[in-house]
C-alpha positions as CSV (number, residue, x, y, z in Angstrom):
1,M,-0.1,-0.3,0.1
2,E,2.9,2.3,0.7
3,L,4.8,1.8,-2.3
4,K,1.2,2.4,-4.8
5,G,0.8,5.6,-2.7
6,Q,4.7,6.8,-3.8
7,E,3.7,5.7,-7.1
8,N,1.3,7.9,-7.4
9,I,3.0,11.2,-6.1
10,V,6.3,9.7,-8.6
11,Q,3.5,9.8,-11.1
12,E,1.9,13.5,-9.9
13,E,5.2,14.9,-10.2
14,I,6.3,13.6,-13.9
15,K,2.8,15.1,-14.6
16,T,3.5,18.7,-13.4
17,Q,6.9,19.1,-15.6
18,A,7.5,19.9,-18.6
19,W,8.0,17.8,-22.1
20,G,11.2,17.4,-21.8
21,P,11.4,16.5,-18.9
22,R,8.9,14.6,-18.4
23,N,9.7,12.3,-21.7
24,G,13.3,11.2,-20.7
25,F,14.8,14.4,-22.6
26,P,18.2,15.4,-21.1
27,D,18.7,19.7,-20.6
28,W,21.9,20.0,-22.7
29,L,19.9,17.5,-25.8
30,M,17.3,20.5,-25.4
31,A,19.3,22.8,-25.6
32,S,21.9,21.9,-28.3
33,L,19.6,20.9,-30.3
34,W,16.8,24.4,-30.9
35,L,20.2,25.9,-30.6
36,I,20.9,23.8,-34.3
37,V,17.4,24.2,-35.4
38,A,17.4,28.2,-34.1
39,F,20.5,28.5,-36.2
40,I,19.0,26.9,-40.0
41,A,15.7,28.2,-39.1
42,F,16.6,31.9,-38.7
43,Q,19.6,31.6,-42.2
44,L,16.5,30.1,-44.2
45,I,14.1,33.3,-42.8
46,A,16.1,35.6,-42.9
47,N,17.4,35.3,-46.6
48,I,14.9,34.4,-48.2
49,L,12.6,37.0,-46.8
50,A,15.6,40.3,-47.6
51,L,15.3,37.9,-51.7
52,V,11.5,38.8,-51.4
53,F,12.2,42.3,-50.8
54,I,14.4,42.9,-53.4
55,L,12.8,41.3,-56.2
56,F,8.9,42.8,-55.3
57,E,11.0,46.3,-55.3
58,T,13.4,45.7,-58.4
59,G,11.5,43.9,-60.6
60,M,13.1,39.4,-61.8
61,P,16.6,40.4,-63.2
62,D,16.4,38.7,-67.5
63,D,20.1,37.2,-66.2
64,P,19.2,35.5,-62.5
65,N,23.1,36.3,-62.3
66,K,22.2,39.3,-61.3
67,I,20.3,38.7,-58.6
68,L,23.2,38.5,-56.1
69,T,24.7,41.7,-57.8
70,L,20.9,44.0,-56.7
71,I,21.1,41.9,-53.4
72,T,25.1,43.7,-52.7
73,E,23.1,46.6,-53.7
74,N,20.0,46.0,-52.2
75,L,21.6,45.8,-48.6
76,R,19.3,47.4,-46.1
77,W,16.5,45.1,-47.4
78,V,19.6,42.0,-46.7
79,F,19.4,43.8,-42.7
80,V,15.8,43.8,-42.6
81,G,15.5,40.1,-43.4
82,N,17.8,39.6,-41.0
83,S,16.7,41.5,-38.0
84,I,12.6,40.0,-38.8
85,G,14.7,36.0,-38.8
86,Q,15.9,37.7,-35.4
87,V,12.5,38.7,-33.7
88,S,11.0,35.8,-35.2
89,I,12.9,32.8,-34.1
90,L,15.7,34.1,-31.8
91,A,12.9,35.3,-30.0
92,I,9.4,34.7,-30.5
93,V,9.8,30.8,-30.9
94,T,12.6,30.9,-28.9
95,L,10.0,31.8,-25.2
96,Y,7.6,29.6,-27.3
97,V,10.1,26.4,-27.2
98,A,11.1,26.8,-23.6
99,R,7.8,25.7,-22.8
100,L,9.5,22.4,-23.7
101,V,12.0,22.4,-21.2
102,V,9.5,24.9,-18.1
103,L,6.0,24.9,-16.9
104,K,4.6,28.2,-18.7
105,P,4.1,29.9,-15.1
106,E,7.7,29.5,-15.2
107,I,9.0,31.1,-18.2
108,P,9.9,34.3,-16.5
109,A,11.8,33.3,-13.9
110,F,13.5,31.0,-16.7
111,F,14.7,33.9,-19.3
112,Q,15.2,35.6,-16.2
113,F,13.4,38.5,-16.9
114,Q,13.8,40.3,-13.6
115,K,15.3,42.4,-11.6
116,G,17.6,41.1,-9.3
117,N,19.4,43.0,-6.7
118,N,20.4,46.1,-7.6
119,L,19.6,45.8,-11.0
120,K,20.1,50.3,-11.6
121,V,23.9,50.0,-10.8
122,N,25.0,46.6,-12.2
123,L,23.2,48.6,-15.7
124,A,26.0,51.0,-14.8
125,L,28.2,48.3,-14.0
126,S,27.8,46.4,-17.3
127,T,28.7,49.6,-20.1
128,L,31.6,50.2,-17.4
129,V,33.0,46.7,-18.1
130,I,32.0,46.5,-21.7
131,F,33.4,49.7,-22.6
132,S,36.2,48.5,-20.0
133,I,37.1,45.7,-22.4
134,Q,37.2,47.2,-25.8
135,P,40.8,47.2,-25.9
136,A,42.0,43.5,-24.8
137,L,39.4,42.4,-27.1
138,W,41.2,44.8,-30.4
139,W,44.1,42.4,-29.6
140,L,42.3,38.9,-28.5
141,G,40.3,39.8,-32.3
142,Y,44.6,40.5,-33.4
143,L,46.0,37.2,-31.6
144,N,42.5,35.2,-33.9
145,T,43.5,37.0,-37.6
146,L,47.2,35.0,-37.2
147,F,45.5,31.2,-37.2
148,P,46.4,29.6,-40.4
149,F,42.9,30.1,-42.2
150,S,42.6,28.6,-46.0
151,E,42.5,32.0,-48.4
152,S,39.4,30.4,-50.1
153,Y,37.5,31.3,-45.7
154,M,39.5,34.1,-45.8
155,D,38.0,35.4,-49.2
156,F,34.5,34.9,-48.4
157,E,35.1,36.3,-44.9
158,N,36.9,40.1,-46.5
159,Q,33.5,39.8,-49.1
160,Q,31.6,39.5,-45.8
161,T,33.7,43.0,-44.3
162,Q,33.7,44.6,-47.2
163,L,29.7,44.0,-47.7
164,L,29.7,45.5,-44.8
165,V,31.5,48.3,-45.3
166,D,29.8,49.3,-48.1
167,F,26.3,49.1,-46.3
168,L,27.6,51.3,-43.5
169,T,29.1,53.4,-46.2
170,N,26.7,54.3,-47.6
171,E,22.9,53.6,-46.0
172,P,22.4,56.9,-44.5
173,S,20.8,56.5,-42.0
174,L,22.5,55.9,-39.1
175,L,19.7,55.1,-36.6
176,F,18.5,52.8,-39.3
177,I,22.2,50.9,-38.4
178,V,22.5,51.0,-34.6
179,F,18.3,49.6,-34.9
180,N,19.0,46.3,-36.9
181,V,22.5,46.0,-35.6
182,A,22.4,46.8,-31.9
183,V,19.2,46.8,-30.8
184,V,17.5,44.0,-32.7
185,P,20.4,41.2,-31.5
186,A,21.0,43.1,-28.1
187,I,17.4,41.5,-27.4
188,C,17.4,38.5,-29.6
189,E,20.9,37.4,-28.9
190,E,20.5,37.3,-25.7
191,I,17.5,35.6,-25.1
192,L,18.6,32.5,-27.1
193,F,22.2,32.7,-25.3
194,R,21.9,34.0,-22.3
195,G,18.1,33.3,-21.5
196,F,17.2,29.1,-23.2
197,F,20.4,28.0,-24.1
198,Y,22.7,28.3,-21.0
199,R,19.9,28.3,-18.6
200,T,18.8,25.3,-19.9
201,L,22.2,23.9,-19.5
202,S,22.6,25.2,-16.5
203,R,20.7,22.3,-14.3
204,Q,22.8,20.2,-15.4
205,S,26.1,20.5,-16.1
206,G,26.4,23.3,-13.7
207,A,26.3,27.2,-13.7
208,I,30.3,26.8,-14.9
209,W,30.5,24.7,-17.8
210,A,27.4,26.3,-19.0
211,I,29.1,29.9,-18.7
212,V,31.8,28.2,-20.7
213,I,30.4,26.3,-23.5
214,S,27.3,29.5,-24.0
215,G,30.2,32.0,-24.8
216,I,32.7,29.4,-26.8
217,L,28.9,29.0,-28.8
218,F,28.0,32.4,-28.9
219,G,31.3,33.3,-30.7
220,I,31.2,30.5,-33.1
221,Y,27.5,31.6,-33.6
222,H,28.1,34.0,-35.8
223,I,30.8,32.2,-38.5
224,K,33.3,34.2,-38.2
225,L,36.6,32.6,-37.3
226,T,38.9,35.0,-37.4
227,Q,37.0,36.8,-34.4
228,V,35.8,34.0,-32.3
229,I,38.4,34.5,-29.6
230,P,37.1,37.6,-28.6
231,L,33.6,37.9,-29.2
232,S,33.2,33.7,-27.0
233,A,35.6,36.6,-24.1
234,I,32.3,39.2,-25.0
235,G,29.1,35.4,-24.6
236,I,30.8,34.4,-21.3
237,I,31.2,37.8,-19.9
238,L,27.5,37.7,-20.7
239,A,26.8,34.6,-19.1
240,W,28.6,35.7,-16.1
241,M,27.1,38.5,-15.8
242,T,23.8,37.0,-16.2
243,Y,24.2,34.2,-13.8
244,T,25.5,36.8,-11.0
245,S,22.9,39.1,-11.2
246,K,20.0,36.7,-12.0
247,S,18.6,39.3,-14.6
248,I,18.9,39.0,-17.8
249,Y,18.9,42.9,-18.4
250,P,22.5,44.2,-17.8
251,A,24.2,41.4,-20.5
252,M,21.5,42.3,-22.5
253,L,22.7,46.3,-22.4
254,A,26.0,45.3,-22.5
255,H,24.9,43.6,-25.9
256,F,24.1,47.1,-26.8
257,I,26.5,48.8,-26.1
258,N,29.1,46.4,-27.5
259,N,27.7,46.3,-31.0
260,G,25.7,50.3,-30.8
261,G,29.5,51.0,-29.6
262,S,31.0,49.3,-33.0
263,V,28.5,50.4,-35.3
264,V,28.5,54.3,-34.7
265,A,32.4,54.4,-34.8
266,A,32.3,51.7,-37.9
267,Y,29.2,54.3,-39.5
268,Y,32.0,57.1,-39.0
269,Y,35.7,55.6,-39.0
270,P,35.2,52.6,-41.8
271,E,38.6,52.6,-42.6
272,Y,39.9,52.4,-39.4
273,A,36.8,49.9,-38.0
274,F,37.9,47.6,-39.9
275,A,41.9,47.8,-40.4
276,I,44.3,44.6,-39.8
277,G,47.6,44.4,-38.3
278,D,49.5,44.8,-35.6
279,E,49.8,48.7,-36.7
280,Y,46.8,49.5,-35.0
281,L,47.3,47.6,-32.3
282,P,46.2,49.4,-28.8
283,P,49.6,50.3,-27.0
284,F,50.0,47.2,-24.8
285,W,49.9,49.8,-21.2
286,L,46.1,51.0,-22.8
287,I,45.8,46.3,-22.4
288,G,46.9,46.1,-19.5
289,L,44.8,48.7,-18.3
290,S,41.5,47.1,-19.4
291,L,41.9,44.7,-19.1
292,V,43.1,46.0,-15.1
293,L,39.4,48.6,-14.9
294,S,37.1,45.1,-17.3
295,A,38.2,43.0,-13.5
296,F,37.2,46.0,-11.5
297,W,33.7,46.6,-12.9
298,L,33.3,42.7,-12.7
299,I,34.7,42.0,-9.3
300,L,31.7,45.4,-7.7
301,F,29.6,43.8,-10.4
302,K,29.5,40.9,-8.3
303,R,30.1,42.8,-4.9
304,T,26.7,44.8,-5.8
305,A,24.7,41.9,-7.8
306,N,24.9,40.5,-3.5
307,N,24.6,42.7,-2.0
308,G,28.2,42.2,-0.2
309,G,27.4,38.6,0.6
310,T,28.8,35.3,-1.0
311,H,28.0,33.7,-3.8
312,V,29.5,30.2,-5.5
313,F,28.9,28.5,-8.7
314,R,26.6,25.8,-8.7
315,S,24.4,23.5,-10.2
316,E,21.1,25.9,-11.1
317,S,17.2,24.8,-10.8
């Protein structure tokens, strides 16, 4: 009789679980599968919509080979398609997919759409961190370019960079650029990586591994191998901010400032923003100062987020 009662309790507990745990799917698998599916779906929607918008405006060319030329001449629509893809897949659909991992009422807390402790101070400190870390990121980016990449890949990446330079130098509206390159990714990518992937993974592997893995995959996700190291470093910092503050908002703001600052700099000084070579590196004293200041702000961020209490890494539930 007692055994039957325990079985009933277990059955009731299973009924209160989300679809994934209820059917025995591990969190790491759910997180990994959605990251792959989201990336593919986002790319398909973004590219298809961009092409549809361009052809609707310009009409179908007589020679199909000219479609690529039309795309390079209408990059504004490429960015519009990219933003729609991010909002629809990386943000909205991700919020629905999360219901496979946690119950619907738990979703806001799961994504950490909450203030946490001392949100205003944490937002200010996240801003200081992302500004202070820039010289160190430039140095990491330079080191990344020293890796032996194939000539064909470098040609591909140079073409992508040139398209971005052309867009920044020809697009008249800086607000349009900032919205599509800074605002939308800061919200949508944070929902996917720090909201869903990191949080799902941390429930099984613990915070340290989730922070590191989600950060590295964030770097790889951008398909820019010559910048994987600095992008991964940013991803790790943003995940750590989310873990420490128990809020996704500091990471969103830091992400926006990082992208927005880069866009504004590239908009006015594209010849320097995309320059590669040790002659463009900041002096070593500035790199050292960058690391010291960033560490200081991060320590202060942790103390502020925890109200001076002790905080240890552990598996999140």
